[in-house]
N, C-alpha and C positions, 0 to 999 in steps of 0.2 A: 505409521498408519498407512494402510493401503486403501485406496479408492478405486472402485470399478466403475467404468463407463462402458457399457456393452461388453464387448470382447476385449476391451483394453483396461489395463490396471495400471495405476500410478502409485508410487510409493513415496511418502512424504518423508524426506530425509533431513528436514530442518532440526536443528539442535536446539534453538530457542523456542519458547512458547510464545504464542501470540495473545494479545489482550483485545477483547472484543470492544469496540468502541462506537461504531455507527455515527461518524462525524462527516458532515457535508463540507468538504475542503474546497478551497480555490485550488485549481490545478491547470497546468498549461501543457499542452502536447509539444510533440517535436516541431510542429509548425508555429508555435508559440501562441496559439489561439487557446482561450479559455475553455475548459471542459466541464461537463457535469460529472462530479466525482464523489462518491460517497465511500469514505474509508470504513470498512467494515471490521478489519483487525489490524493490528499494529505490533511491532516489536522494535527494539532499537536498531535492528538491521534492515527492516522492510515493513511492507504492509500489503494487504488485499484490499481491492476496492471494487465497486460496481460502476461501471460507465458504459454509456452507448457508443462511445467512440472506438473505432477499430485500431488495434494496436498490434505491432510487429515486435517480435523478441528482439531486444537490443534497443527499442525506442527509448529515448531520455525524455522523462517528465520533470516538471517542477511542481511540487505539492507544497502549499503554504499552510503552515500550523501556527496557532498562537504561541508565542513566546520562542519558538525555535526559528521562526522565519521561513524562508524558502529552502526546501531541500530537494536535491536532485536525486531521482530515482530511476533505474534502469528496469524496463520490462522484462521479466523472466518468463512469464507465460500470460496467454490470454485465451479465454474460453467463455462463449456464451454470455457476454456482457460482464465477465469478471476479469480482473487483471492482478497478477502477482508482481510485485516490484521489490527490488533490493536498492537501498539507499547507497549512494556514491560513498558517503562517509557515515558510519553508524553514529547514531545519537548517544552521547555520554550518558551513563545511568542516572546521574543526579537530574540532568535535563529531561531525560525520558520520563521519570517519574513525576516531575513536575507538569510535563506536557500530558501525561496520562490523566493526572488529577483534574486538569483544566477541562479535558475532553470529556471525561465521565461526569463532571459537574454540569457541563453544557447540555446534557441529554434532557 
């Protein structure tokens, strides 16, 4: 999928699909301070969230999810209050589907 921003274009090369979740997670930035963090979509390998906090590529965050606990995620991109992160360790599929069911039920 290609996305255009003015004269810039980005190509989405992710292999995995993302599941829409809209989950307000507890998250902690590189300085260990708690962040406002709304997870918009999720996959076993990463997430996209909305947050007012400024992030740099390579920042490491901790995001807390029910059942899986605290996951470390590395910022891959940040743009206009949105941030894309890749988990340090992917969530195994059985745990992922349990987490997804819990998050969708919480809506």
